[in-house]
C-alpha positions in Angstrom: 231.8 75.4 104.2 232.5 71.7 103.8 234.5 69.2 106.2 238.2 69.4 105.1 238.5 65.6 104.6 241.6 63.7 106.1 243.2 61.2 103.7 245.8 60.0 106.0 245.6 56.3 107.0 245.4 55.9 110.9 248.3 55.2 112.6 249.4 52.3 114.4 252.2 53.9 116.5 250.2 57.1 117.6 252.2 60.0 118.5 255.5 60.9 120.5 254.3 61.9 123.3 258.1 63.2 124.5 258.4 65.7 128.2 255.5 64.3 130.0 255.3 63.4 133.8 254.6 59.8 132.4 255.7 59.5 128.7 254.4 57.1 126.3 256.5 55.2 123.8 256.9 55.2 120.3 253.9 52.7 120.4 251.7 54.4 122.5 252.2 52.5 126.4 252.8 54.9 129.2 256.5 54.3 130.9 255.7 56.3 134.4 259.0 54.3 136.0 261.6 55.3 133.1 259.7 58.7 132.9 259.9 59.4 136.5 263.7 58.1 136.9 264.8 60.5 134.0 263.1 63.5 135.6 263.7 63.3 139.2 267.2 61.8 138.9 268.9 64.2 141.2 267.1 63.6 143.8 266.8 60.1 143.2 270.6 60.4 143.7 270.8 62.4 146.7 267.8 60.4 148.0 270.5 57.4 147.5 273.3 58.7 149.6 271.0 59.6 152.0 270.3 56.1 152.8 273.8 54.9 152.1 274.8 57.5 154.4 272.3 55.8 157.6 273.2 52.6 156.6 276.8 53.1 157.6 276.1 54.9 160.8 273.3 51.8 162.1 276.1 49.8 161.3 278.8 51.6 162.8 277.6 52.0 166.3 275.2 49.2 167.6 272.1 49.5 169.1 272.8 53.3 168.6 273.4 56.0 170.2 272.7 58.0 173.4 272.2 61.2 174.9 270.8 62.0 178.6 267.2 62.6 177.4 267.4 59.3 175.1 267.1 57.5 178.9 264.1 59.8 179.7 262.7 58.9 177.0 263.4 55.4 177.1 262.3 55.6 180.9 258.9 56.6 179.8 257.7 53.6 178.0 257.5 51.6 181.3 256.3 54.5 183.4 254.3 56.9 180.5 255.2 59.8 183.4 254.7 63.1 181.9 256.0 65.0 184.7 259.9 64.7 182.9 261.4 67.6 180.8 260.2 66.2 177.9 256.8 65.6 176.8 256.0 62.2 175.4 255.1 62.6 172.4 258.1 61.2 170.8 257.8 58.1 172.9 254.2 57.6 172.3 254.0 57.9 168.6 257.3 56.6 167.6 259.9 54.8 170.1 257.4 52.6 172.4 255.8 51.1 169.3 258.5 50.3 167.6 260.2 48.7 170.6 257.5 46.9 171.8 257.4 45.6 168.1 260.7 44.3 167.2 262.5 44.6 171.4 265.5 45.7 169.3 267.4 49.2 170.1 268.8 49.3 166.5 265.4 49.3 165.0 264.7 52.3 167.0 267.4 54.4 165.7 266.7 52.9 162.1 263.0 54.0 163.0 264.8 57.9 163.2 266.2 57.1 159.9 263.3 56.1 158.3 261.8 59.5 159.0 264.7 61.4 158.3 264.7 60.0 154.8 260.9 60.6 154.8 261.4 64.4 155.9 263.5 64.3 152.7 260.8 63.0 150.3 258.1 65.4 151.7 260.2 68.7 151.2 260.8 67.3 147.8 257.2 66.8 147.0 256.1 70.0 148.8 258.7 71.8 146.6 257.8 70.1 143.3 253.9 70.8 144.2 254.5 74.7 143.6 256.4 74.2 141.0 260.2 74.6 142.1 262.9 73.7 139.2 263.7 69.7 139.9 267.0 70.6 140.7 266.9 73.5 142.7 264.5 71.2 144.9 266.6 68.3 145.1 269.3 70.7 146.6 267.1 72.3 149.1 266.4 69.0 150.3 269.9 67.8 150.4 270.6 69.3 153.9 268.0 66.7 155.7 269.2 64.2 153.6 272.9 64.4 153.3 274.1 66.8 156.5 276.0 64.9 159.0 274.6 66.5 162.0 271.0 65.5 160.9 272.0 61.8 160.3 274.2 61.8 164.1 270.8 62.5 165.6 268.8 60.3 163.6 271.1 57.2 165.2 270.1 58.7 168.5 267.7 57.8 170.6 266.2 61.5 170.6 263.2 63.4 169.0 264.4 65.8 166.7 263.9 63.7 163.6 260.3 63.0 164.6 259.7 66.6 165.2 261.4 67.7 161.8 259.1 65.1 159.8 255.8 66.2 161.4 256.8 70.0 160.9 257.2 68.6 157.2 254.3 67.0 157.4 252.2 70.2 158.5 253.5 72.2 155.5 252.1 69.1 153.4 249.0 69.5 154.6 248.7 73.1 155.0 250.5 74.2 152.0 248.1 74.4 148.8 246.7 77.2 146.6 243.6 78.5 147.3 241.4 78.4 150.9 242.3 76.0 153.4 238.9 74.0 154.3 238.2 73.0 157.6 238.8 69.1 157.5 242.5 70.2 156.0 242.7 72.8 159.3 241.3 70.1 161.4 244.4 67.6 160.2 247.0 70.8 160.3 246.1 71.1 163.4 246.1 67.4 164.9 249.7 67.3 163.6 250.7 70.5 165.3 250.0 69.5 168.4 252.0 65.9 167.7 254.4 68.7 167.0 254.5 70.4 170.0 254.3 67.3 172.4 257.3 65.8 170.7 259.3 69.0 171.2 258.2 72.3 172.6 259.8 74.1 170.3 256.9 73.8 168.3 254.2 75.2 170.5 254.6 78.5 168.9 253.4 77.3 165.1 250.5 77.6 166.1 250.5 81.3 165.4 251.7 80.8 161.8 249.7 78.3 160.8 246.8 80.2 161.9 248.0 83.3 160.5 248.6 81.1 156.7 245.0 80.4 157.3 243.4 83.4 157.2 245.5 84.8 154.3 244.4 82.2 151.8 241.0 81.8 151.9 238.2 83.3 149.6 236.3 84.9 152.0 236.4 85.6 155.7 233.6 83.3 156.7 235.5 80.4 155.7 239.1 81.4 156.6 237.6 82.3 160.3 236.3 78.7 160.1 239.2 76.9 159.0 241.4 79.2 161.9 238.8 78.1 164.8 238.8 74.4 163.7 242.5 74.6 163.4 243.2 75.8 167.0 240.5 73.4 168.4 242.1 70.2 166.9 245.6 71.7 168.1 244.4 72.5 171.5 242.2 69.5 172.7 245.0 67.1 172.2 247.0 69.4 174.3 244.4 69.9 177.2 244.2 66.3 177.2 247.8 65.9 177.6 247.6 68.8 180.0 245.2 66.4 182.3 246.8 64.1 182.3 249.9 65.9 184.0 247.4 67.1 186.5 246.4 63.2 187.7 250.4 62.7 188.0 251.8 66.6 189.5 248.5 68.1 190.6 249.0 70.9 187.9 247.6 71.5 184.6 251.2 71.9 182.6 252.7 70.2 179.6 256.1 70.3 180.8 258.1 71.2 184.1 260.7 72.3 182.0 260.0 75.8 181.2 260.3 77.3 183.9 263.5 76.7 184.7 264.6 76.7 180.9 263.6 80.7 180.7 265.3 81.3 184.2 268.3 79.8 182.4 268.6 82.6 180.2 267.5 85.4 182.2 270.4 84.3 185.0 273.0 84.8 182.2 272.4 89.2 182.4 270.3 89.5 185.6 271.1 92.3 187.3 269.6 92.4 190.7 271.1 95.8 191.9 267.6 98.0 192.3 265.1 95.0 191.6 262.7 94.6 193.5 262.3 91.0 195.1 261.5 88.7 197.6 264.1 88.2 200.1 264.4 84.0 199.8 264.2 84.6 195.5 267.7 86.4 195.9 269.4 83.0 195.7 268.5 82.9 192.4 270.4 86.0 192.0 274.3 85.1 190.3 276.9 88.0 192.0 279.2 87.2 189.8 280.1 89.8 186.4 277.8 89.0 183.6 281.0 88.6 181.4 282.1 86.0 184.3 279.2 83.8 184.3 278.0 80.1 182.6 275.8 79.5 180.1 272.4 78.9 180.8 272.7 75.6 180.7 274.8 75.6 183.8 271.9 77.2 185.5 269.7 74.4 184.5 271.3 71.3 184.9 274.3 71.8 187.2 274.2 70.5 191.0 275.5 73.7 192.6 273.2 75.9 190.2 271.4 78.7 192.7 268.4 76.8 192.0 269.2 74.1 194.4 269.4 76.9 197.4 265.8 78.2 196.7 263.4 78.0 200.2 260.1 79.8 199.3 258.1 79.9 202.5 255.1 77.9 202.8 252.5 78.0 200.2 254.6 79.3 197.7 256.4 76.1 195.1 259.6 76.0 193.7 258.6 76.7 190.6 256.4 79.8 191.1 259.3 80.9 192.8 261.9 80.9 190.0 259.0 82.3 187.6 258.3 85.1 189.6 261.9 85.7 189.5 262.1 85.5 185.9 259.1 87.6 185.1 260.6 90.4 187.7 264.1 90.2 186.0 262.7 90.6 182.4 260.1 93.6 183.5 263.3 95.2 184.7 265.6 94.5 181.5 264.0 94.2 178.7 266.8 94.9 176.5 268.9 92.5 178.1 265.8 90.0 177.4 265.9 91.0 173.8 269.9 90.8 173.2 270.2 87.2 174.6 267.1 86.2 172.6 268.3 87.7 169.9 271.9 86.4 170.1 270.7 82.4 170.3 269.1 83.4 167.4 271.4 84.8 165.4 274.2 82.8 166.3 273.3 79.3 164.3 273.7 81.3 161.1 277.8 81.6 162.1 279.7 80.4 159.2 281.2 77.8 161.2 279.9 75.2 163.9 282.2 75.7 167.5 281.3 76.2 171.3 281.4 80.2 172.5 281.7 79.9 176.5 278.7 78.6 178.3 277.2 76.6 175.2 276.5 73.1 175.3 279.3 71.4 173.5 279.5 70.8 169.7 280.7 67.2 170.5 277.6 66.3 171.8 276.6 66.2 168.0 279.3 64.5 166.6 279.9 61.2 165.8 282.4 59.5 168.1 285.6 58.0 166.6 285.3 54.9 169.1 284.0 53.6 172.2 282.2 56.3 174.1 281.1 57.0 177.5 278.2 58.2 179.4 277.7 60.2 182.3 274.4 58.5 182.9 274.0 54.8 182.6 272.3 53.2 179.6 273.3 49.6 180.4 270.1 48.4 182.0 267.8 49.9 179.1 270.3 48.3 176.3 269.8 45.0 178.1 266.4 45.0 178.7 265.3 46.1 175.1 267.5 43.5 173.3 270.4 45.8 172.6 273.5 43.1 173.0 275.2 45.2 174.5 277.4 48.7 172.7 279.6 47.7 170.0 281.3 50.2 167.4 282.9 49.5 164.1 285.9 51.7 164.4 286.4 51.7 160.2 282.7 53.0 159.7 283.0 55.4 162.4 286.3 57.2 161.2 284.3 57.5 157.7 281.6 59.4 159.6 283.7 61.4 161.3 285.9 62.8 158.6 282.4 62.8 156.7 281.4 65.6 159.6 284.1 67.7 159.0 283.2 68.9 155.6 279.4 67.0 155.3 277.5 69.7 156.5 275.7 72.7 155.8 276.9 76.1 156.8 274.7 78.6 159.0 275.5 81.5 156.5 273.7 79.5 153.7 270.6 78.8 156.1 270.6 82.6 156.5 270.8 83.1 152.6 267.8 80.6 152.5 265.8 83.1 155.0 266.6 85.8 152.9 265.5 84.1 149.9 262.1 83.2 151.9 261.8 86.7 152.8 261.6 88.1 149.5 259.7 85.9 148.5 257.1 86.1 151.4 257.4 90.2 151.0 256.6 90.0 147.1 260.4 91.1 145.4 260.5 90.3 142.1 257.7 88.5 140.2 257.2 87.3 143.9 253.9 89.9 143.8 252.2 88.4 141.0 253.2 84.4 141.9 250.4 83.2 144.3 253.3 81.5 146.8 253.8 84.8 149.1 252.1 82.6 151.7 253.3 79.6 151.7 256.7 81.0 151.3 256.2 83.0 154.9 254.6 79.5 155.8 257.6 76.9 155.3 259.8 80.1 156.9 257.4 81.1 160.1 257.2 77.6 160.9 261.2 76.9 161.6 261.6 80.0 162.7 258.8 80.0 165.5 261.1 76.7 166.4 264.2 79.0 166.5 262.9 82.0 168.6 261.5 79.7 171.5 264.8 77.7 171.4 266.7 81.0 171.6 264.4 82.1 175.1 266.6 78.8 176.7 270.0 78.9 175.3 271.8 78.6 171.7 272.7 74.9 171.4 273.4 73.3 167.6 270.8 71.1 168.7 268.2 73.6 168.4 269.1 74.5 164.8 268.2 71.3 163.3 264.3 72.4 162.3 266.3 75.5 160.3 268.6 72.8 158.7 265.6 71.2 157.6 262.7 73.7 157.1 264.8 77.5 155.5 266.5 75.8 152.8 262.5 74.6 151.5 261.3 78.4 152.4 264.4 79.8 150.1 263.3 77.3 147.4 259.8 78.6 147.3 261.0 82.0 147.7 263.5 81.9 144.6 261.0 80.3 142.7 258.0 83.1 143.7 261.0 85.7 142.7 262.4 84.3 139.6 259.7 82.7 137.9 255.6 82.4 137.4 255.2 79.1 139.3 255.1 76.0 137.5 251.9 74.6 139.3 248.4 76.1 139.5 248.7 79.9 139.1 247.0 82.1 141.1 244.5 84.4 139.5 247.0 87.3 140.2 248.9 85.4 138.0 248.4 88.2 134.6 246.6 90.7 135.4 242.6 91.0 134.5 243.5 92.6 131.4 245.3 90.8 129.4 244.0 90.1 126.2 243.1 86.3 125.8 245.3 86.1 122.7 248.8 87.1 125.1 247.1 84.9 127.6 247.3 81.9 125.0 250.6 83.0 123.5 252.3 82.7 126.7 250.5 79.5 128.1 251.5 77.9 124.6 254.8 79.1 125.3 255.3 77.7 128.6 253.9 74.2 127.3 256.7 74.8 124.5 259.5 75.1 127.0 258.4 71.7 128.9 257.9 69.8 126.2 259.6 70.9 123.3 258.2 70.0 119.8 256.4 66.6 120.8 253.8 65.7 118.7 250.1 64.3 119.7 248.8 60.9 119.3 246.2 60.7 116.4 243.6 61.0 119.2 243.5 63.8 121.8 241.4 63.8 124.9 241.1 67.7 125.9 239.7 68.2 128.9 239.2 72.1 130.5 239.5 72.0 134.3 239.1 74.2 137.2 240.0 73.1 140.6 239.2 69.7 140.4 242.0 67.9 142.0 240.1 65.5 143.8 238.6 63.8 140.4 241.5 65.2 137.8 243.5 61.9 138.8 240.6 59.2 138.1 239.3 60.7 134.9 242.6 60.9 133.4 244.1 57.1 134.6 240.3 55.8 133.1 241.2 57.2 129.3 241.6 54.2 127.1 245.2 54.4 125.9 244.3 53.0 122.7 241.3 53.3 119.9 240.3 51.9 116.8 244.2 51.0 116.7 245.2 54.6 117.5 247.3 56.2 120.4 245.3 58.6 122.4 246.7 61.2 124.6 244.8 63.2 126.8 245.6 67.3 127.3 244.1 69.3 130.0 243.9 72.8 130.2 243.9 73.5 133.6 241.9 76.8 133.8 243.7 79.2 136.5 243.0 76.8 139.5 244.2 77.4 142.7 244.9 73.8 143.4 246.8 71.0 142.3 244.9 70.0 139.3 248.3 70.3 137.1 250.4 67.9 139.5 247.1 65.3 139.7 246.4 65.3 135.9 250.6 65.4 134.7 250.9 62.6 137.5 248.8 60.4 135.8 250.2 60.7 132.4 248.4 63.6 130.4 249.8 66.7 128.9 249.1 70.1 131.1 248.6 73.4 129.5 248.0 76.1 132.1 247.3 79.8 130.5 247.7 81.8 133.6 244.0 83.3 134.4 240.8 81.5 135.0 238.8 82.8 132.1 236.4 79.7 131.6 235.6 76.4 130.4 234.9 77.7 126.7 238.1 79.6 126.2 240.3 76.5 128.1 238.7 74.7 125.9 239.3 76.9 122.6 242.8 76.5 123.8 243.0 72.9 123.9 241.7 72.5 120.6 244.5 74.4 119.0 247.1 73.0 120.7 246.1 69.6 119.6 245.4 70.7 116.3 248.8 72.4 115.6 250.8 69.6 116.9 249.2 66.5 115.0 246.0 65.4 116.3 244.1 64.1 113.6 240.4 63.3 116.2 239.4 65.6 119.3 237.9 64.3 122.1 236.4 66.2 125.1 235.3 65.1 128.2 234.7 66.6 131.5 237.1 67.0 134.6 234.2 65.5 137.2 233.8 62.1 135.8 230.3 62.4 134.3 231.0 60.5 130.9 231.5 57.6 130.3 235.2 57.6 128.8 235.1 53.8 128.1 232.8 54.8 125.2 235.4 56.4 123.5 235.7 54.0 120.7 231.7 54.1 120.2 232.1 57.6 120.2 235.0 57.8 117.9 233.2 55.2 115.3 231.3 57.9 112.9 233.8 59.6 112.5 237.1 56.9 111.9 234.2 54.9 109.4 233.3 58.2 107.1 229.6 58.8 108.4 230.5 61.9 110.3 232.5 64.9 111.2 231.2 65.6 114.7 229.6 63.0 116.9 228.3 64.0 120.5 226.2 61.8 123.2 222.7 62.4 124.2 221.6 62.3 127.9 218.1 62.4 126.2 218.6 59.5 123.8 220.4 57.3 126.4 220.4 57.8 130.4 220.5 61.0 132.8 221.6 60.2 136.5 221.3 63.8 137.5 218.4 64.5 140.2 218.3 68.3 139.9 214.5 68.8 137.8 215.5 71.8 137.0 218.3 70.9 134.9 216.6 67.7 133.4 214.1 70.2 132.1 216.2 72.6 130.8 218.1 69.8 128.8 214.8 69.5 127.0 214.2 72.8 126.5 217.3 73.9 124.8 217.0 71.5 122.4 214.3 72.5 121.7 215.3 76.0 121.3 218.8 75.1 119.2 216.0 72.9 116.9 213.6 75.4 116.2 216.0 77.9 115.2 218.0 75.8 113.3 215.9 73.6 111.8 218.1 70.8 112.3 216.6 68.1 115.4 219.1 67.6 118.5 218.1 66.2 121.8 221.2 67.5 124.1 223.3 70.8 123.7 225.7 70.2 126.5 226.6 67.1 126.1 230.2 66.9 127.2 231.5 63.9 125.6 232.0 64.5 122.2 234.6 63.5 119.4 235.6 65.5 116.0 238.2 65.7 113.1 240.8 68.3 114.3 240.3 70.4 111.1 236.5 71.0 112.7 238.0 72.7 115.9 239.7 75.4 113.6 236.8 75.8 110.7 234.2 77.3 113.4 233.9 80.1 115.1 234.7 80.4 118.8 234.3 83.1 121.0 232.4 82.0 124.0 234.1 81.7 127.2 231.5 79.9 129.4 228.8 77.7 127.6 230.7 76.5 124.6 229.2 73.4 124.0 226.1 75.2 122.3 228.2 77.4 120.8 230.1 74.7 119.0 226.8 72.3 118.1 225.1 75.4 116.3 228.3 76.5 114.3 228.6 72.9 113.3 225.4 72.6 112.5 225.5 75.9 110.5 228.8 75.3 108.5 227.2 72.1 107.1 229.5 68.9 108.8 227.8 66.3 109.5 226.7 65.3 113.1 225.6 62.5 114.7 224.0 61.9 118.4 224.6 58.2 120.3 222.7 57.1 123.2 225.1 57.7 126.2 225.0 57.9 130.2 224.9 61.1 132.0 226.6 60.0 135.9 226.8 61.8 138.8 229.9 64.2 139.6 232.9 62.3 141.0 233.7 65.4 143.3 233.2 68.8 143.5 230.4 71.0 142.5 229.7 72.9 139.5 231.1 76.3 138.6 228.5 77.6 136.3 226.4 78.9 139.3 223.2 77.9 140.1 219.8 77.1 138.4 218.6 80.7 137.1 222.3 82.2 136.4 223.3 78.9 134.3 219.6 79.2 132.1 220.1 82.8 131.6 223.7 82.3 130.6 223.3 79.5 128.5 220.1 81.1 126.4 222.3 84.5 125.8 225.1 81.7 124.7 222.5 79.8 122.3 220.4 82.5 120.6 223.8 85.0 120.0 225.4 82.2 118.8 222.7 81.1 116.2 222.2 85.0 115.4 225.8 85.3 114.7 225.5 82.0 112.2 222.0 82.2 110.7 223.0 83.9 107.6 225.6 81.5 106.9 225.9 79.4 103.3 226.8 75.9 103.4 228.2 73.9 100.6 226.5 70.6 101.8 223.1 69.5 100.8 220.4 69.5 103.5 220.3 65.7 103.3 224.0 65.4 105.1 223.5 68.9 106.9 220.6 67.4 109.4 221.7 65.5 112.8 221.2 61.7 112.6 220.5 60.3 115.7 221.9 56.7 116.2 221.8 54.0 118.3 225.4 51.8 118.9 
C-alpha cells in the first residue's frame, strides 16, 4: 500500500478551534480572556452584582456593623485571652492582621466582604471541577454572593464569613477524583482545625472529612494513612490551643461556652420530677411549664438565669455542676433532646424567616435603616482602631433594607438542595456510576454537621449560613450526578466493564461534538494520551508551539478515564479534550485521538506524552521531513540522540527491542518506543491499530510493513516532569511489550508493499 498523497497547500490560517476553554482566533492565536468571558458570563454577572452589593454595604455603614460578639473579637486583639466564649481563630487569622496593618475598622468589614466573594469563586471552581453545568454552578453560588443576610453578616465584625470560606476551602482541597494522598489529607486537617477554631460549629466536620477519605482511596492502606494524617493535623492545632487555654484557665479546653450552650437547650424541656439530682443542682430546674419557658438564649445569657444562683460545694466547679445536670437530664429524657435538636435543625428550612418565641431576634441579622444603638459600648474600639465614629448613609441603607425584604434564599429551597444532594449521594438516577457520590456526600455532610452542632445549642438564623453557602453546592453536585455523566474525569465505573470499544469511542465522540459542535482542527494536531496527569499536563500543553512551518497547531488530549482533574487542567491551558468513559490504555486513547484528528481536518498528526519527557520545542524539526515531502512518518530516537533515563533495565530494553524489530522487519530502527512522532493524518487510518497498550511498536511495525517512508531523528528523552510510569514494573513491561512486537509482526508479516525496497527502509537522519 502506498502512502496517500496530500496536494493541499499548507494553510496559513489554520483550523477554527471553536468551543475551547481557551479559543484561538481564525489566525490561530489563543484568546483565553474573550473565551473565558463568553463561557462564564452568567457567573461573572452574579459576581459583579455581589461586588456591587458589598460596595453599597461598605459605603452605607461606616466603619462597620457591630454585634456583641464583635466586642469580644476586638478585645481579643489586645489580650489574646482564649477563655472567652468565642475561640481566637477569627481574631488571629483575619481580624488582627487586617487591623494591625490598616489601623481602620472599615478594612475589617472589607476583608469579610473579600472573603465572601472568594467563597463564591471557590464554590464555582469546585462545581466546574466536577462538570456541573455552568448555569447551574452560577445559580448554586448566587446565595453566597447575593443573599442579603450573607452580605449583612459580612458587614458585621463577625467570624461567620471566614468560617464559611474555610468550609469551601476544605471542599476544594479534599474533593477530587480518586484517592486523597496523605499530603492533601494533611492540608485538609489544618483547614478543618482553622475552621473549628474560628467557629465551634465546625468541630464535627472532621468526622465527615475522615469518612470521605476512607471512601475514595484505592487501597485500605492508603485510605487509612490519609485518614490518620488528616486526624493528626486536625488534632495537633486543637491540642496546642487547649494547652494555651490551660495556661490561662487551668483546664484543657478550647472554649468555656460549650457547657452553658448545651445546658441552655436542655433547660427548655427539662422535667426534674423523678430526676435524681444533687440538692445544689436543683436550682438549675425551671419550675415553669415547658410552654411558658423562654428560649435557650435566655438560660445562657440573661442576668437572672438559673445558673447565676448555682453554688456548688467546694471541689466542684460551676461548669462541672452544670455539665452534670445536663447529662442527667439527657439520660432521663433522651426523646426530649431528640425533639429539641430536630426542631432546631428543621427550623432553618422554613419558607419564611421569622422569630419564634424564645429565639434570638431576626432583627439582629437585618440591615438597620438608620442610626443604630447597642446595648454594648463599641466607642472605644471605634476610636482605638481609627473608625472615625459611626456613620450611616441613609439612602444606601434604605436600599439595603428594601433589598433584604426579597433578596434572600428561602429555607425551603435549601431543603430542596439537601434532598438533591441526598439523592446524588445514595445513587439515584445516573449517580451510581457518576463517580460523584462521595463528593456530594462530603459537600452536604459539612454543612449538615455544622447545623446539627448548632441545633444542640439553639436556633438562630445566624447558624444557618453554612447551609446557605454549602447546601446549594451539594445540591448542584447531586443534580449533576443524577442527570448526567460528570463533565470532568469520569471514574472507571462510568461505563460497564463489558462495554465494547466501538461504543465507548462513539460515546466519547458524541460528547466531544456536544461540546465543540462541528469545529475543525488546525492543520497540525498534537495528540496526547493522558491518564491521571493533572500535575504535569498543563505544563506540557502550554509548552507546545502555536505554529509550526507557518501552520497553526491544535492540541488534543485524550483523557483515558482519569480519576483526577487531568481534563480540567488540559482545557484550562487551551487544549481540546476527548474523554472516553473508562480507562482502556494508551493505545486505545491514541487510536481515538487519531480518528478524531483525521475526521476533523488535521493534515499532520503529532504525538507526545503527558509527562514532559519530550522536547516539544523540536516540533518543527520533527515535522520537517514530512512537510518537505521526504517522509510519511517521523519518529525521534534516544539512541541517536540523548537518553536521560537512569533505569539501566529500560535503557537495555530500548536496544534489545530495536534489535528485535530490525531483525523481524529487515529494516534497521534504533528506537521503537519513542513517543514524540509525526505522521500524515491519512496514515493513521491506513495502518491496523488494535493494541490497547504499547501502541508505539504496533504503529511503527505497521508503518514499515505497509511501505511508508520512515525517518528517525536524534532527539532527547528526558526525565518525567511528574508522577510515575503507568506501564508496570520492568519485568511486566518487557513481557507485554515483547508480546505486542511479536504479535504485530506476525499479523503484518505477509502484507504486500507497493513501494520499492529503497523507500521502504527507515532513514536515520540528523537535523
